[in-house]
Each structure stands twice: as C-alpha cells, then as structure tokens.
C-alpha positions as CSV (number, residue, x, y, z in Angstrom):
1,M,-16.9,-10.6,3.2
2,A,-17.8,-7.8,0.8
3,P,-15.2,-7.0,-1.9
4,P,-13.0,-3.9,-1.3
5,N,-14.4,-0.8,-2.8
6,A,-12.7,1.4,-5.4
7,V,-11.3,3.9,-2.8
8,D,-9.8,1.1,-0.6
9,L,-8.2,-0.5,-3.7
10,S,-6.8,2.8,-4.8
11,H,-5.3,3.4,-1.3
12,K,-3.9,-0.2,-1.4
13,R,-2.1,0.4,-4.7
14,V,-0.3,3.5,-3.2
15,L,0.5,1.7,0.1
16,D,1.7,-1.4,-1.6
17,A,4.1,0.6,-3.7
18,M,5.5,2.3,-0.5
19,L,5.3,-0.5,2.1
20,L,6.0,-3.8,0.4
21,K,9.6,-2.7,-0.4
22,Q,10.2,-2.2,3.3
23,H,12.1,-5.1,5.0
24,G,9.8,-7.6,6.6
25,V,6.5,-6.0,5.5
26,E,3.7,-8.2,4.2
27,A,0.2,-7.4,2.9
28,G,-2.7,-9.5,4.0
29,E,-6.2,-9.4,5.4
30,V,-7.7,-9.5,8.8
31,T,-11.4,-9.6,9.5
32,G,-12.1,-8.3,6.0
33,L,-9.7,-5.4,6.2
34,L,-6.8,-5.0,3.8
35,A,-3.8,-4.9,6.2
36,Y,-0.1,-4.6,6.5
37,F,2.0,-6.7,8.9
38,V,5.6,-6.8,10.2
39,G,6.6,-9.9,12.2
40,K,3.0,-11.2,11.9
41,K,1.7,-8.1,13.7
42,M,-0.6,-5.6,12.0
43,F,0.7,-2.0,11.9
44,A,-1.7,-0.5,9.4
45,C,-4.9,-1.3,7.6
46,I,-7.3,0.3,5.1
47,C,-10.8,0.9,6.6
48,N,-13.5,3.5,6.6
49,G,-12.1,5.2,3.5
50,G,-8.8,5.9,5.3
51,V,-5.7,4.2,6.7
52,G,-5.5,3.0,10.3
53,V,-2.0,3.2,11.8
54,R,-0.6,1.9,15.1
55,L,1.7,4.2,17.0
56,P,2.8,4.9,20.6
57,A,-0.2,6.4,22.4
58,A,1.5,9.8,22.9
59,D,2.4,10.0,19.2
60,A,-1.2,9.0,18.2
61,A,-2.7,11.6,20.4
62,N,-0.3,14.3,19.1
63,L,-1.2,13.5,15.5
64,Q,-4.9,13.9,16.2
65,F,-4.3,17.5,17.5
66,S,-1.6,18.5,15.1
67,K,-2.5,17.0,11.7
68,E,-5.6,17.6,9.6
69,G,-7.5,14.5,8.6
70,V,-6.3,12.4,11.6
71,V,-9.0,10.9,13.8
72,P,-9.4,8.0,16.2
73,F,-9.4,4.7,14.4
74,Q,-12.8,2.9,14.7
75,P,-12.7,-0.1,12.4
76,K,-16.2,-1.1,11.5
77,G,-17.6,1.1,14.3
78,M,-15.6,-0.7,17.0
79,K,-14.2,1.3,20.0
80,S,-11.0,3.1,19.3
81,T,-7.8,2.4,21.2
82,R,-5.1,4.9,22.2
83,E,-2.5,3.4,19.9
84,W,-4.5,3.6,16.7
85,V,-5.4,6.6,14.6
86,Q,-6.9,6.9,11.1
87,I,-5.4,9.1,8.5
88,N,-7.9,10.3,5.9
89,H,-7.0,11.5,2.4
90,E,-9.5,11.8,-0.5
91,N,-6.6,11.4,-3.0
92,S,-4.8,8.1,-2.5
93,A,-1.5,9.6,-3.7
94,D,-1.5,11.9,-0.7
95,Y,-0.6,8.9,1.5
96,E,2.9,9.1,0.0
97,R,3.4,12.1,2.3
98,E,2.8,9.9,5.3
99,L,5.7,7.5,4.7
100,D,7.5,8.8,7.9
101,I,4.4,8.0,10.0
102,L,4.1,4.6,8.4
103,L,7.8,3.9,9.0
104,S,7.4,4.9,12.6
105,S,4.5,2.5,12.9
106,I,6.6,-0.3,11.5
107,A,9.4,0.4,14.1
108,F,6.9,0.7,16.9
109,V,5.2,-2.6,16.1
110,K,8.5,-4.4,15.6
111,A,9.6,-3.3,19.1
112,S,6.3,-4.0,20.8
113,R,5.5,-7.2,22.7
114,S,1.9,-7.5,21.7
C-alpha cells in the first residue's frame, strides 16, 4: 500500500478532530483507504482527494444535485453505488461545514443491517 498523500493526511486531521469525539466512531483502514467506522461498519473514507460518505440513496442523489463538489463515489476507479457520494473540498478545513452530513451518515450506518 502506498502511504497517504499530504492532501489525504490533511483531510484526516480535520475529520479526526470532528469524528473521533462522536460516540462509537473509530478510525481505521480498509483496502488502503483511511476510513471511519461505527459498529465495525464503514460510514466514511478518504479517497480520490475527497471524502466518501454513505447515506440513504435518496439523500445521496439529492446532494449530488443540490451541493457543489458532490459527485458519485468511485474509490480507486470502482463502480459507484447509490448510497455513496464523494464530497470534494480543496481546503481540508471546509469539511468542518459537512458535520451534519457526516452525523447523518453515522446514524444511517448505525441503523442499517449491512
């Protein structure tokens, strides 16, 4: 596995500060991606210079049409799924504005069966 690049590490510092104080959230790695888990299930990860987030399919679709910088999440070129989107910010600190989305992802993944 290649070491994380400077952009990924910068994003991780911001996300760690926000997410690791949330009950039950843990940081880890999956297939070379810096990731965040709740109940051993991944709800977000850092990839492609952005942050992938799992949400209900309808919410993910709405975000792609209503929010700038949100695109289908395609980790390492893999096919996107309806429940995953990627939020892109050049400035890592801008992810602080996405706390509500990240908290929604945590709640969704906690409630999901898969």
